[in-house]
C-alpha positions as CSV (number, residue, x, y, z in Angstrom):
1,X,0.0,0.0,0.0
2,X,1.3,3.5,-0.9
3,X,1.4,6.1,1.8
4,X,1.1,9.8,1.0
5,X,2.9,12.2,3.2
6,X,1.7,15.8,3.3
7,X,4.5,18.3,3.2
8,X,4.3,21.9,4.3
9,X,5.1,23.0,0.7
10,X,2.3,20.9,-0.8
11,X,-0.2,22.1,1.8
12,X,0.7,25.8,1.2
13,X,0.6,25.5,-2.6
14,X,-2.8,23.7,-2.6
15,X,-4.3,26.1,-0.1
16,X,-3.0,29.1,-2.0
17,X,-4.5,27.8,-5.2
18,X,-7.9,27.3,-3.5
19,X,-7.8,30.9,-2.1
20,X,-7.0,32.3,-5.5
21,X,-9.8,30.3,-7.1
22,X,-12.3,31.5,-4.5
23,X,-11.0,35.1,-4.7
24,X,-11.4,35.2,-8.4
25,X,-15.0,34.1,-8.2
26,X,-14.4,31.0,-10.2
27,X,-16.6,28.9,-8.0
28,X,-19.8,30.9,-8.9
29,X,-21.7,30.2,-12.1
30,X,-20.7,32.3,-15.1
31,X,-22.7,35.4,-15.7
32,X,-24.0,36.2,-19.2
33,X,-22.4,39.2,-20.9
34,X,-24.7,42.0,-21.8
35,X,-25.8,42.2,-25.5
36,X,-23.9,45.0,-27.3
37,X,-25.7,47.3,-29.8
38,X,-25.6,46.9,-33.5
39,X,-23.4,49.6,-35.2
40,X,-24.4,51.3,-38.4
41,X,-22.7,49.8,-41.5
42,X,-20.8,51.9,-44.0
43,X,-23.1,52.8,-46.8
44,X,-26.1,51.8,-44.9
45,X,-27.8,55.2,-45.2
46,X,-27.1,55.6,-48.9
47,X,-30.3,56.7,-50.7
48,X,-32.2,56.9,-47.4
49,X,-35.5,58.7,-47.6
50,X,-36.8,59.8,-44.2
51,X,-40.5,58.9,-43.5
52,X,-41.1,56.0,-45.9
53,X,-44.7,54.9,-45.4
54,X,-45.6,51.7,-43.5
55,X,-46.7,49.2,-46.3
56,X,-48.0,45.7,-46.6
57,X,-45.5,45.0,-49.5
58,X,-43.2,46.9,-51.7
59,X,-44.1,46.5,-55.4
60,X,-44.9,43.0,-56.8
61,X,-43.1,41.1,-54.1
62,X,-41.3,37.7,-54.4
63,X,-38.3,38.6,-52.1
64,X,-38.4,38.7,-48.3
65,X,-36.5,41.0,-46.0
66,X,-36.7,39.8,-42.4
67,X,-35.1,40.1,-39.0
68,X,-35.5,40.9,-35.4
69,X,-35.1,44.0,-33.2
70,X,-33.9,43.6,-29.6
71,X,-32.8,46.0,-26.8
72,X,-29.1,46.2,-26.0
73,X,-28.1,44.8,-22.6
74,X,-30.8,42.3,-21.9
75,X,-31.8,41.3,-25.4
76,X,-35.5,41.9,-24.8
77,X,-37.6,41.9,-28.1
78,X,-38.9,45.4,-29.1
79,X,-42.5,45.4,-30.3
80,X,-43.7,48.1,-32.8
81,X,-40.2,49.1,-33.8
82,X,-40.4,50.8,-37.2
83,X,-37.9,49.3,-39.8
84,X,-37.5,51.0,-43.1
85,X,-36.3,48.9,-46.0
86,X,-35.1,49.8,-49.5
87,X,-33.1,48.3,-52.3
88,X,-32.2,48.2,-56.0
89,X,-34.8,45.7,-57.3
90,X,-36.2,44.4,-60.6
91,X,-38.8,47.2,-60.2
92,X,-36.7,50.2,-59.4
93,X,-33.5,51.8,-58.1
94,X,-32.9,52.2,-54.4
95,X,-33.1,56.0,-54.7
96,X,-36.7,55.9,-56.1
97,X,-39.5,56.3,-53.6
98,X,-41.4,53.2,-54.9
99,X,-38.4,51.1,-53.8
100,X,-38.8,52.2,-50.1
101,X,-41.3,51.0,-47.4
102,X,-41.4,50.4,-43.7
103,X,-42.9,47.8,-41.4
104,X,-43.4,47.3,-37.7
105,X,-42.1,44.5,-35.4
106,X,-44.4,42.0,-33.8
107,X,-44.5,41.1,-30.0
108,X,-41.5,38.8,-30.5
109,X,-39.5,41.7,-32.1
110,X,-39.6,40.1,-35.5
111,X,-40.3,41.8,-38.8
112,X,-40.7,40.8,-42.4
113,X,-41.6,42.7,-45.6
114,X,-42.1,41.3,-49.1
115,X,-40.5,43.3,-52.0
116,X,-39.4,42.7,-55.6
117,X,-36.2,40.6,-56.2
118,X,-33.0,42.5,-55.2
119,X,-30.6,42.8,-58.1
120,X,-26.9,43.8,-58.0
121,X,-26.1,47.5,-57.7
122,X,-22.4,48.5,-57.9
123,X,-21.6,44.8,-58.4
124,X,-23.2,43.5,-55.2
125,X,-26.8,42.5,-54.5
126,X,-27.6,44.2,-51.2
127,X,-30.5,45.6,-49.2
128,X,-30.7,48.6,-46.9
129,X,-32.5,48.6,-43.5
130,X,-32.9,51.4,-41.0
131,X,-34.3,51.8,-37.5
132,X,-35.1,55.5,-37.4
133,X,-38.2,56.1,-35.3
134,X,-36.8,57.5,-32.0
135,X,-36.5,56.2,-28.5
136,X,-33.3,54.3,-29.6
137,X,-30.3,55.3,-31.5
138,X,-30.7,55.2,-35.3
139,X,-29.0,52.3,-37.0
140,X,-28.5,51.8,-40.8
141,X,-27.6,48.4,-42.2
142,X,-26.4,47.3,-45.7
143,X,-26.3,43.5,-45.7
144,X,-24.8,41.9,-48.9
145,X,-26.3,38.8,-50.3
146,X,-24.1,35.8,-51.1
147,X,-25.8,35.4,-54.5
148,X,-28.3,37.4,-56.6
149,X,-30.4,34.2,-56.7
150,X,-31.3,34.4,-53.0
151,X,-34.9,35.1,-52.4
152,X,-34.6,36.4,-48.8
153,X,-32.2,38.4,-46.6
154,X,-32.1,38.6,-42.8
155,X,-30.8,41.5,-40.7
156,X,-31.0,41.7,-36.9
157,X,-30.9,44.9,-34.9
158,X,-29.8,45.4,-31.2
159,X,-30.7,48.9,-30.2
160,X,-29.3,51.3,-27.5
161,X,-31.6,53.9,-25.9
162,X,-31.2,57.3,-27.5
């Protein structure tokens, strides 16, 4: 049978490690980090037209823009957040009023709006989305599609109070 002998050095090093662990708070459950806000993207506000109307659909449809809106920090969904959407589509250029529309988020903070198929502008198929209705800081997004054949695009917002 093997016999272990505790030395003063082993006792001190083990005890010191235990104290450091307790002092660092490593024995308590990990806390979730707060959710940081979405930053505006370069080019996101290009051809932005303030006050686009809330619509059921932009043009003839066939393409879906969707996403979520949450509050920075705790990630709570934001209901009735106004999201404006515009893009260069098969029915018009992104600077034309008929290519713009807005929608509101539901109780889960989700939004979706049907619009004509997005086509490449300046070599890239992309959409524009904006939160611009007050209460929170404005955010402009310009997500790029992997392919012009995609029939939907998703963009999520995390907003900081204004």
